[in-house]
C-alpha positions in Angstrom: 129.5 126.9 151.1 129.7 126.2 147.3 130.8 122.7 147.9 127.7 122.1 150.2 125.5 123.5 147.5 126.9 121.3 144.8 126.6 118.2 147.1 123.0 119.1 147.9 122.2 119.7 144.2 123.8 116.3 143.2 121.9 114.5 146.0 118.6 116.1 144.8 119.3 115.1 141.2 120.0 111.5 142.3 116.8 111.4 144.3 114.8 112.7 141.3 116.4 110.0 139.1 115.6 107.3 141.7 112.0 108.5 142.0 111.6 108.3 138.2 113.0 104.8 137.7 111.4 101.4 138.1 113.9 99.5 140.2 113.1 96.1 138.6 113.4 97.0 134.9 115.6 100.1 135.0 113.0 101.8 132.8 111.2 105.0 133.8 108.3 104.4 136.0 104.9 105.9 135.1 105.6 109.2 136.8 109.0 109.5 135.3 107.7 108.5 131.8 105.0 111.1 132.0 107.5 113.8 133.0 110.0 113.0 130.3 107.3 112.4 127.6 105.6 115.7 128.3 108.8 117.5 127.7 109.3 115.6 124.4 105.8 116.4 123.3 106.4 120.1 123.7 109.5 120.1 121.5 108.4 121.5 118.1 111.3 119.7 116.3 110.2 116.3 117.6 107.2 115.8 115.2 105.9 113.4 114.1 105.6 111.5 117.4 104.4 107.9 117.9 103.7 105.9 121.0 103.9 102.1 121.6 102.0 100.4 124.3 103.4 96.9 124.8 102.0 94.1 126.9 103.7 90.7 127.7 101.1 88.1 126.6 99.8 85.7 129.3 102.2 87.1 131.9 100.0 85.8 134.7 100.7 82.3 133.5 104.5 82.8 133.9 104.0 83.8 137.5 101.4 81.1 138.2 103.6 78.3 136.6 107.1 79.4 137.4 106.7 81.8 140.4 107.2 85.5 140.9 111.0 85.3 140.8 110.8 84.0 137.2 108.2 86.7 136.5 110.5 89.3 137.8 113.3 87.9 135.6 111.1 88.1 132.6 110.2 91.8 133.3 113.9 92.6 133.8 114.9 91.0 130.5 112.0 92.5 128.7 113.1 96.0 129.9 116.6 95.3 128.6 115.1 94.2 125.2 113.1 97.4 125.1 116.2 99.5 125.7 118.1 97.6 123.1 115.4 98.1 120.5 114.5 101.7 121.2 116.5 104.6 119.7 118.5 106.9 121.9 115.9 109.7 121.6 113.0 107.4 122.6 111.4 107.5 126.1 110.9 104.0 127.5 108.8 103.3 130.6 106.9 100.7 132.6 103.3 101.7 132.9 102.7 99.0 135.5 102.6 95.2 135.8 103.5 93.8 132.4 102.6 96.9 130.4 105.2 99.2 128.9 105.5 102.3 126.8 107.9 103.8 124.2 107.4 107.4 123.1 109.2 107.9 119.8 109.9 111.5 118.7 110.6 112.1 115.0 108.8 108.8 114.1 105.7 108.4 112.1 103.3 105.4 112.4 105.1 103.3 109.8 108.5 103.9 111.6 106.9 102.9 114.9 105.5 99.8 113.3 109.0 98.8 112.2 110.5 99.3 115.7 107.5 97.5 117.2 108.0 94.5 115.0 111.7 94.4 115.8 110.8 94.4 119.6 108.1 91.8 119.2 110.5 89.5 117.2 113.3 90.0 119.7 111.0 89.1 122.6 109.7 86.0 120.8 113.2 84.7 120.2 114.8 85.6 123.6 115.7 83.2 126.3 114.4 84.3 129.7 116.0 83.4 133.0 113.8 81.3 135.2 111.9 79.8 132.3 112.5 76.5 130.5 114.3 77.2 127.2 111.3 75.9 125.2 109.0 78.4 126.9 108.2 81.2 124.5 107.4 84.7 125.7 105.4 86.9 123.3 104.2 90.5 123.3 101.4 92.4 121.8 101.9 96.0 120.7 99.5 98.9 120.0 100.8 102.0 118.3 99.4 105.4 117.6 100.7 108.7 116.1 100.0 111.8 118.1 97.5 114.4 116.7 98.2 118.2 117.0 96.9 119.4 120.4 96.5 115.9 121.8 97.5 115.3 125.4 99.8 112.4 126.4 97.0 110.6 128.2 94.8 110.7 125.0 97.7 109.3 122.9 98.2 106.5 125.5 94.5 105.7 125.4 94.5 105.4 121.6 97.6 103.2 121.6 96.1 101.1 124.3 93.0 100.7 122.2 95.2 99.4 119.4 96.9 97.1 121.9 93.6 95.5 123.0 92.7 95.0 119.3 96.0 93.2 118.8 95.1 91.0 121.8 91.6 90.3 120.5 93.1 89.3 117.2 95.3 86.6 118.6 98.2 88.3 120.5 101.9 88.3 119.5 101.2 91.0 117.0 101.5 94.7 116.3 98.4 96.8 115.7 98.2 100.4 114.7 95.4 102.7 115.9 93.1 103.5 113.0 90.1 105.7 113.2 88.0 102.8 112.1 88.8 100.9 115.3 87.2 103.6 117.3 84.3 104.0 114.9 85.3 107.6 114.3 
């Protein structure tokens, strides 16, 4: 009976992991990201906490010019670059489409900016399967540091606002959320 219980438990754990992962990138999907991030946000020793929202610039052009298989290859490589850039304690996920998240415990806004610049630079210099070698993929990044009592979705919204400011400012850049952006 104990062997059956262990087998069932292992099977359930595997199903939970599969349910939480994006099969293309190997990153957490939105559901998995929210579950893992919520746990990290509740850890009192994890403060300060920052969040990156990352978007691949002009991704639709990749799909339209080189096809969806090339687009999928870009997403897969991008996920690998994220994991290579992130620290072991960070929570990496795919929000959807070409938008990604990295929750960074024990990381203030300046630390997040350093990691974001490292990711942005590695994306800009990477060679992506399915694309001509001269084709340059870039990414825009918005970052925000959590406020006491702030919910995950509020933090995501502020980082997303910073991302859209980075896009309006010319793309291929990192932008930190500042109260002045929101007019607060």
